[in-house]
C-alpha positions as CSV (number, residue, x, y, z in Angstrom):
1,M,-9.6,10.2,17.0
2,R,-6.4,8.3,15.8
3,K,-7.4,5.4,18.4
4,A,-11.0,5.4,16.6
5,L,-9.5,5.8,13.0
6,H,-7.4,3.1,13.5
7,T,-9.8,0.7,15.6
8,Q,-12.3,1.4,12.2
9,Y,-9.7,0.7,9.5
10,M,-9.0,-2.0,11.2
11,R,-11.8,-3.3,11.5
12,H,-12.9,-2.6,7.8
13,L,-9.6,-4.7,7.1
14,Q,-11.0,-7.5,8.6
15,A,-14.5,-7.2,7.6
16,I,-13.0,-6.6,3.6
17,R,-10.6,-10.2,4.2
18,E,-13.4,-11.8,5.6
19,Y,-16.5,-11.3,3.3
20,F,-14.8,-10.4,-0.4
21,P,-12.9,-13.4,-2.9
22,E,-9.1,-14.0,-1.7
23,D,-7.6,-12.4,-4.9
24,C,-8.7,-8.7,-4.0
25,C,-5.7,-6.7,-2.5
26,V,-6.0,-4.1,-0.3
27,S,-4.0,-1.0,0.5
28,R,-4.0,2.5,2.4
29,P,-3.1,5.2,0.4
30,Q,-1.1,8.0,2.5
31,G,-3.1,10.6,3.9
32,G,-7.0,10.0,3.8
33,F,-9.5,7.8,5.0
34,V,-9.8,5.5,2.8
35,L,-9.0,2.1,1.2
36,W,-7.9,1.3,-1.7
37,V,-9.7,-2.0,-3.4
38,E,-8.2,-4.0,-6.5
39,L,-10.3,-6.8,-7.4
40,N,-10.2,-9.5,-9.7
41,P,-9.8,-8.2,-13.4
42,N,-13.3,-9.4,-14.5
43,V,-15.2,-7.0,-12.1
44,N,-16.1,-3.7,-13.4
45,T,-16.7,-1.6,-10.2
46,Y,-18.9,1.0,-12.3
47,E,-21.6,-2.5,-12.6
48,L,-20.9,-3.1,-9.4
49,Y,-21.8,0.4,-8.0
50,E,-24.9,0.5,-9.8
51,Q,-25.9,-2.8,-8.1
52,A,-24.7,-2.1,-4.7
53,I,-26.7,1.4,-4.6
54,K,-29.8,-0.4,-4.6
55,H,-28.8,-1.7,-1.6
56,K,-27.6,1.7,-0.1
57,I,-24.2,0.7,-0.2
58,S,-21.4,3.5,-1.5
59,F,-18.5,3.7,-3.1
60,A,-16.2,5.3,-5.2
61,P,-15.4,3.0,-8.5
62,G,-12.0,3.3,-9.3
63,R,-12.4,4.3,-12.9
64,I,-13.5,8.2,-12.0
65,F,-10.0,8.8,-10.6
66,S,-8.4,8.1,-14.2
67,L,-9.0,9.9,-17.2
68,Q,-8.0,6.8,-19.3
69,D,-10.2,3.9,-19.1
70,R,-8.0,2.5,-16.3
71,Y,-8.6,0.4,-12.4
72,T,-11.9,-0.7,-13.7
73,N,-12.0,-3.4,-11.5
74,C,-10.6,-1.1,-8.6
75,M,-12.9,0.7,-5.6
76,R,-12.3,3.1,-2.8
77,I,-13.7,2.0,0.8
78,S,-13.8,4.9,3.1
79,Y,-13.8,4.0,6.9
80,S,-13.8,7.3,8.5
81,N,-17.4,6.4,9.6
82,P,-17.4,4.8,13.1
83,W,-17.9,1.6,12.8
84,S,-21.6,-0.6,13.1
85,K,-23.6,-3.4,12.3
86,Q,-25.2,-1.7,9.2
87,M,-21.3,-1.2,8.5
88,D,-20.6,-4.3,8.4
89,D,-24.0,-5.9,6.8
90,G,-23.2,-3.5,4.2
91,L,-19.6,-4.9,3.2
92,K,-20.7,-8.6,3.5
93,T,-23.6,-7.7,0.7
94,L,-21.0,-6.0,-1.3
95,G,-18.7,-8.7,-0.9
96,R,-21.5,-11.0,-2.2
97,L,-21.9,-8.9,-5.1
98,I,-19.0,-9.3,-6.0
99,R,-18.5,-12.8,-6.1
100,K,-21.4,-12.9,-7.8
101,L,-19.4,-10.7,-10.8
102,S,-16.2,-12.5,-10.7
């Protein structure tokens, strides 16, 4: 299971680096199977979420992790599901949506 999760982590990281704008920053919090992605300050990830959900793409907008109006340009992406073409296509579409908002 650890090997599978590590492979999924690496594939997600590679796709984010390829499809998302260069100014994004990715970190892997300790524990769990998620990536924390910080985008350009001009990108509101709640607005991005509203657009992404129309494409059946889901992630957690950063502002839900704070009681203050913080992390509005951040998002949490899970890598717990097995890698697939659908996952790759979803990250590619998400990258395009991010670029439109940047």
